[in-house]
N, C-alpha and C positions, 0 to 999 in steps of 0.2 A: 887462651879461648879456644874451644873446639870449633873447628869450621862446620857451618851447615852443610850436611851432606847433600842438600838438594839445591844449593846455589850454583849458579851457572856463570861463566865468564861473560863480564860486559852487561849482565842483567842486573836490576834492582834486587836486593835480598828477597829471597823466596821462603814460602811458608815450609814447614817440615810435617812428616807424618807424626801421630803421637808418640809419645814415650810409653812403654807398656810395662806395668807393674803387677807382680802376681802376689796376691793377698788373698786368704780364706777368710773373708770379711763378714762382720756381723750385722746383719740388716738392722738390727736395733740400734746400732752405733753409727749409722749413716749421718753425715753432716747436715745441717739445714740447707735447703736449695740444692740437694743432690739431684744429678741425672742418674737415674738407675735403671737398667734394662733387665727384664725377665723373660725366659723363653715361653712360648705357646706351642703346645703341641696338638695336631689334629685329633678329631674324636676317634677313638678306636670302636672296634665292634662291640656293642652292648653299651656305650656310653652315650649320654645325652648331647654332649658337645665337647668342643677343645677343651684341653686341660692345660694348666699352667706348670712350668717347670720347677725344677729342685729349688727350694728356699722361698716359692711364692707365699706360702702360709705366713712364714716369718716376716716377710716383706709387708705383707697386707697389714699384719698387727702393728708393725713398727710405723707404718705411715698412716695407719687409722683409714684405710681405703680398701673396700671389698674389690679386690682386682677381678674377680670373675664377674661381677656386676659391670665393671668397665669394659670387660671383654664382651660382654652380652650386648651392652648398650650400642657398643661400636659394630657389631656383627661380625666380630672377629672369628677367622676359621682356622688360625694356625698355619696357612699356607706359607710356603718358603717366600721371604722377601716381604711378607706383610708386615707392616708396623703400625701400631697404635699409640698415639702419644696423649698422656693424661697429665694435665698440669697440676702441680701441687703448690701449696702456699709456700711463700719464701722464694718463689722463682724457679724451683725445682721440677721434675717431671718424672714419671714412670713410663718406660718404654716398653710396649709388650710386642715381642719380636717372633714371628712365625718361623718356625724351623721346618715345617713340611715332614719329609720323610727322614730328617737328621741326617742326611748324606752330608759329606764335606763340602759340597758345592752349595748345600743349603745354609751352613754355617757361613760360607764365604758370602753369599748373598745377604744374609742377616746381619753380618758385620758391616758391609757396605752401607746397608740402610740406616744402620744405628750411627754410623761416622757420619753421614749427611746430616742426621738429625741433630747431631751434638755439635756441630760446627759452632765455634765462637765460645764454647764452654771451656772451663778450666779443667774439669775432671768428668769422666764417665765411668760409672760402676757396671760391669758386665757380668750378670749371674749365668749367662749362657756357657761360659767356659766351663762350669761344674759338671755340665752335661757331655763334655766332649772329650773323646779319645785324642791321642797325640795328633793323629791325622786330621782331625776336625778342628783341633785347636788351632793347628798350622793355618788351616783354611780360614777360620774366624779371624786371626790375626792379619792375614793378608786382605781380608775384606775391609777390617777396621781401618787399615792403612791406606789401601788404595781408594777406598770410598771417600778419604778425606782429600784427595788430589785436588790442588788448586795450581795454576800458573799464571803469573800476571807480568805486566810490563806498564804499570800505572804509576802516575807521580805520587799519588797518595797511598801507594800500597795495595796489597791484596783486598778484594771486597769480603772475602770469608776466610777464616782462619780455623785450620783443623783443632778438634778439642786437643788440649795440650797432653793430657794424662789420661790413658785407659787403665783402669783397675781391674784385673782379671781375677773372677773367683776361683782361683787355682793355687795349687801348692808351689812354693818358690822353687821345689825340686825340678818343676818342669820349665824352667828359665831357658835351658838350651833349646828346647823346641820352639820357644817364643823367638828366640834370638835368631834361630834359623829361618823362621817365616818372615821376620822383619828385615832380614838382610835379602831375601828373595823379593819381598814387596818393594824394598827400596830400589832393587834393579828395575822392577817394573815401573815405578814412579819415575826413576832417571831417564829410561828409554822413552817414556811418554812426554816428559819434559823437553827432551831433545828434539824430538819430532815435532813438538809444538813452537819451538823457537822460531821466530820469523827469519826469513832468508836475507833480510838486510842486515842482520848480524851474523847469521849462521852461513858460512861459507867453508871451504874446505881447510883454509888456514885456522879458522875459528875452532873448527871441529879437532884439528891437531893440538890447539891450545887446551881444549877441555879435556882431551885425552890425557895430555901431560899432567893435568890437575889430578885425575883419577889415578894415574899411573903411579904417581908419588905418595899418594895416599894409601894405595893397596900393594906396594912393593912390586909393581910390575916393570919390567923393562920395555922401554918404547923406542922405537925407530921411524922416523918420518922421512919420506922420499919427497924432494920438492919437484917442481916441474922439470928442471934441467936433469936432475937425477933420474927422473922417469923417461925423459927422451934417450938419454945415454944408455939406460938399463933396457930399452926395447919395450917399454909398456904402452904400445902403439893404441889400445883402445881407451885407455885412462886419458892419454894426451888429446886424442882425437875429440872426445866428447867434451873435455874441458878446455880446448884451446880457444873457443869463442869469448870466453868469460874474462871479465877484468879481474877476477879471483882465481888464479891458477890452481891446477888440480894437485892433490896429495895422495900418497898412499901411506896409511897408518899400519905399524905392526907392533902389537903388544904381546908380551910373552909372560906365561905364568908357569911355574913349577912347584909343586907340593914340596913341604919341607924335608921329605926324605927321598927325593927323586933321584933315580939313577939312570945310566945310560938307555937301559931296557924299560924304563916306565913309558907307558903307552902314550901315544901323542895324538891329539886331536888339533885339526885347523878349522877354526871358525871363520867364514868369509862374509862381509856384510856390504851390501849396496848403499853407497854414501852419496847419491845425488842430492845436493843441498837445494837445490830448486831445479826443476824441470820444465822448461819451457816447451819441450818438444824439438827445440832446434829450428832449422830450416823447414822441417815437417811440422809446423807449429800446431800446438793444440788449441781448440776453441777456447775462448775466455773463460767459460765456466768450468772447464776441465782443469784450468791451471790453478784455481783458487786453492786446493789442497796440496799443490806440489811442494809446499815446504817440508811436507813429511815423505818425500820420496827416498830420504835417508834412513827410513826406519829400520832397515836392516843392519845399516852401520850403527845406528843409535843401540840397537839390541846387542851388537857384538861388544861396543864399549861397556855398556852397563853390566853385561855378562862377565866379562873379564874382570871388571872391578869388583865383582862379588864373589870370586872363585874362592879365595882364601877364606871368607867369612862362612861359606858352606862346606868346608873342608874338601873341596874337589881334589881327588887322589891321582889324577893324571896331570900329564903336561898338556897345556892348551896355548896355542897361537891365535891370536885374533888379527885378521887383516881387514881393514876398511879401505875400500876403494872411493876416494872422495872426489867429486867434480861438480861443477854448475854446468847444465846443460842449456846454453845461452845462445843468443842469436847476435851475430855481427859480421863484419867483412872477413873474420877469419874462421866462421863456422865450417865445420866438416859438412859434406855435401852428400846428398844421395847419388850413388855412382862412384863415390870414393872406394878405394880398397885399403884396408887397415891391415897391417901386420902386428900381431899380438905377441907378447911374451912368449919366446919359444919358437916363433917363425910361422904359426898357422895364420892364414889370412882370411879377411872377412870382406865381402862386398856390401857397402851399405845401402839398402833401398829405402830405408826409413830412418830418419835420425831420431825420432821418438821412440825408437827400439834401442835406447842408449844403455840401459841397465845391464844388459847381457854382455856388451862390449867392455864395461870396466870389470865386470865379474870375471869375464873370460881371462883378462890379464892376471889378476889376483889368483885365480884358480891355477893356471898354468905355472905361476910363480911358486905356489904352494906345493904343488905336485913335483916340480923339477928341483927344489932348492930346500924345502923343510923337512922332508922325509917323514911325512906324517902316517899314521896308521889308517886315520879316517879323517874325512874331509866333509864340513857341512856349511852350506851357504843359506842365507836368509835375506829375502829381498820383496819389495812391493815391486813385482816384476811385470804382471801381465793382467789387463783389463779382462782377458779371457778366462782367466781362473775366477774372478768376480762373477762373470755369466754364469760359470759351471757351478758355482759353489754358494752364491748368494753373500750375504755380509757378516756371516758370523763363524764362517769355517775356512781355515787357511789349506792350502794345497801342498801335499807332500809328494816328492818323488824320491825314490832311492833304488840303488843297485843292489841291496842287501836286505833280505827280509828281516834279520834280527835288528839291524839298525832301524829300520822302518818300525818295528813293533816297540822298541825302546822309546823312540821319539814320540810316536802316537800314544804310548802309556803316559809318557811325561806330560803331553799336551792335556790328556783328560785329567790327571791329577791336579794340574795347575789351572784348569778352567780355560786353557786356551786350545781349542779343538782344532785337530787337522784330519784332512781325509786324503787317503793315498790314491794317487791317480798314475795311470801306466806310462812307463818309458817305451811306447809303443814304436817299435822299429819300423813298422809299415809307413810311418809318416816321415822317415829318414830322408827319403828322396826329395822332400819339400825344401830341404836345406840347400840343395844344389845351387850352384851358380856358374855361368858360363866361363867366369874369369878368375875366381877365387875359391877357396876351399868351402866357403859357405856363404849363405845370405843371410843377414841378420834380420830379416822380417819375412820368414817362411810362410807366413798365413796360418790359417786355421788347420787343426784345433790348436789355438795360440799358446796356451800354457804347456802343452806337450811339445810342441816344435821349439819353444824357448828352452825347455828343460833338455831336449835333445841336443840343441845348439850347445849349452854349457858343458853337457857330458863329454864332449871331445876333448875338453881341457883337464880332464882329471885323470886320464888314462884308465888303469885297471883298478885304482884305489877305490875301497869302499866309499860311497859318496851318497849324500842326502842333500836335496834342494828343497826349500821351504819358500813358496810363493805366497806371502802374505798380504798381496795386493787386496784380497776380498775383506780382509779385517784391518786395513790400515787406518781407517776411519771409523768412530762410532757417531751415529746419527743423534743420539740423545742419551742421557745418563741412563744406564741400564746395569744393575748389579755393581760389578767393581769398575765397570767402563764408565768413563766421563765424556760427554760430547766432545769430539775432537779427534786429534790423531792419538791412536791407541798405544803405541810401542809395543805391539803384540809380539811375543816370542821369548823375551828374556827370562821369564818365569818358567817356561816349558823347558828351555834349555838348562836352568839350573836344577829344576826337579830331576832331570836326566843326570847332571854332572855332579850332583852330591852323592850319587850311589857309590857302592864301595867298589865297583868294577863297571864303569859304563861302557867300556869298549869290548868287554869279553865276548867272544863268540862271534864277533863281527869279522868277516874275511873276505 
C-alpha cells in the first residue's frame, strides 16, 4: 500500500491533495451529479459583459442551463477568484470561476476557490485547463491542491475532505507539467502541515523522525546530531537555546545529489530555523505573542519539504539541507541575558535578549556549512524578526542577499510561485549596532531589527554568496485567502522549488 504523502509521525491519518487526471472530456457525457467548472472572462472593449470560456456553449447544452443567464443573475464579472455556484439536479453543480486577466496567479486563485467549493466531492471536472498554457496550468494545479489543505488532530477525523479526483480538460501529453506542479504543491502542503503541528508532539527529536521518513521516501542521506554531539562539536548557539527544554536540540542534515552528479556539480546549502516552540526564554514573550509560536520552525519545515521534492522536480545541482532544531523554553537551566555563547568556528555572541534566539541557532548552522560543506551558495530561511513584519506587512517576506544575480533569481521564483519577497539592504552603516563590550557581537542589536539581524548572520558565511529570507511577515495567514489557509503558512518551499528546478539555478552567482 502506498503511504499517504501527507501523513505525519504520531498524528492521525491526514487527508491528501486531489489526484489529477488529464482528459479532453466531452461535456455531453458528464455523469449525473457532476461538479464541473467553467471559466468566466471579464468584458472586453465593445462587449456588453463578461464572457464564458471555451466549452461553455457545449456545457450549457449538455446541462440544459443557460450559463450566461446564471452569470447575469448573480452579477458575475469574471474577476480573478470570483466563484458562482449553480446547483444542478442530482446533487451536481456548475462552478463559474473568474479568471480576471488570465495571469498565472489568476489561475492559481481560481483553482483554490474551486478546491474549497468542491470539498467532500469525489470528482471535479475543470474546464479552465483548456485555456491555460503550461505556466498557467501549473498555477491552476497548485491552487487546486493547496486550496484543498486540511490539517486535523480530531478523534473523529478531518471535518472536511478534499475532492478526491480533479479531471483537467487537457491533453494527456501535458502530464509532466501537472506532475511537477503537484510535487511543488505537495511541498507547500507539507511545510504548512509541519508548521501547524502542535508543539506537544513537535519537538526537535520528532522533527528528526519526520525527516527520516521523508529522507527514506526521497532517497536522501540523513545525519542527525544529538545534544551530546552538538556539545562536543562546538555548536554553542544551538545548545544554549535548547538547554532549558526537556526535549534536547538536534541538528539535521539532509543531502541530495542529482542522478549524474560529479565532483564539480554546483552545491547549494539551505539552512532553516527549527525552533519548535518559542516561549522567548527568560526574556519571555507576552501570552498573546506565544500563541502562534509552534510555527517558529517554518524555515526548518520549508527546508525539509523542499529537500524531499528535489528529485521530483529534477533539480540539477547538489543540495544540502540543514535544520537547526531547538525548543526555546524556560527552566533553571535556561541561558540568560548577559551570557556569552561560543558558536561553531569560535565567534562569540553576548546574549542581551533570549527571545532573539533564531539567529543564534542559524549562526551555528551557517558557520558549519561555510567551514565544512564547501558550498557555492548558501541560503537560509527563518521566521526571524517582528521588525520585518512591521516593515513589510503580512503578505511579503524580506530578502537580503550579497549577490544581485542570486537576489534576482530568488525574487523571480517567488513571483512565479505567488510567494512574494522584497529585497532589503545589508546596510553596513548599522554594523556598529552589533558591537559588544565583551564579545564579537550582541544578539539583539536593535532597530532596524530585520537589517541588524541579517548583518549578525552575515558574519557566519564569510565571503560565500548568501541570501537570507526573513519570512516572519508571512509566517501566519489571518484568513483563507487564495491558496493560503488560515493558520501557519509554510511560506517558502514553493518559491525555492521554482528556483531549483531550473536548468542552472546557480549560474552567474559569484
